[in-house]
N, C-alpha and C positions, 0 to 999 in steps of 0.2 A: 565511558559510553557503554551502554548495554547492547551487546551484539545479538539482536534477536532475528537476524536475517533468515535463519533456517525455519523460523515460524511464520514467515510472511506468506500470505495467500497469493496465488497466481492472479495475474490480470484476468479480467472477465468474471471474477468472483462477485456474487451479489450478496450484500450484507445489510444488516440493520444496526444502526448505532444505538447505544444506550440512551434511552429517553426520546428516541426519534420514532416517527410513524411512517417515514418515507424511506424506501430502500435506495441504496446507492450501488454503483458498479465500480469496481477498482479498475483504473486504466493505467496506473503507474505505481512503481515502488521506489522507496527512498528518494522522494522528491524534496527539493529545497524551496522554501518560501523565500524569494529574493528580497522581500521587504524586511524580513527579520533574520535571515540566514539560518532559520531553524529547519532541521531535517525531519520530515515526517515519514512514517512508514508507507503511506499510500497517498495517491492522488485519485480522486473519485468524481463521478458524475451522477446525476439523478438517474434512477431506473424507473421506468423503461425508456425515458426520453433520450438518454445518452448526452453527448456533448452538445450544448446549446451555445455557450460562449465562455470566455474566461471567467466571467462573473458567476457562472454556475458550476465551477469546479471546487472541490473541497480537499483540503489537506486533512489527513486522518491518522491518528495514532492507533496502533494495533489494539491496545487495551481499551479503546473506546467502542470496539465492536461487541455488540450484544448477541447477535445471532448470524450464522452463515446459512444462507438459503441455497447457494450454489457455489461450488468450488471450481474455479477456472481450470483451463487446460494445462497439463504438465507433461513434459517430455524430457528427453536427454538434453536438449538445447537449454531449456529452462533450468534444469538441474546444474548444468555447467555454469550458467549465469549466476545462480544463487551461490554456488561454491566460490566463484571468483569474488562476488560481492561480500560474502562472509570473510574471506581472506583479506580483502581490502580493509574492512572494519576492524579485524583482528590486528592488522599492522598498525592502524591508527591507535588502537587501545594500548598497544605495547610500546609506543614511543614515549 
């Protein structure tokens, strides 16, 4: 597994996906699709509407992002979270 955790955008980031015309906002990181067990880099909702229902949330891979319009808030708490997440995936990769 490629540990790209340190490249992840913070929640609240507004992005446009490749080939898309509608912006989305990141509301979660490293989310698992329970129907496929696939882990995605982001969970997102349409922007500016935000969360409408479970049917309007999107799993997104980092490499699908074409443009970042706004980068969400970062602080020491997020940095600690990202470091722990990074170490978690490193441990998985090294098993």
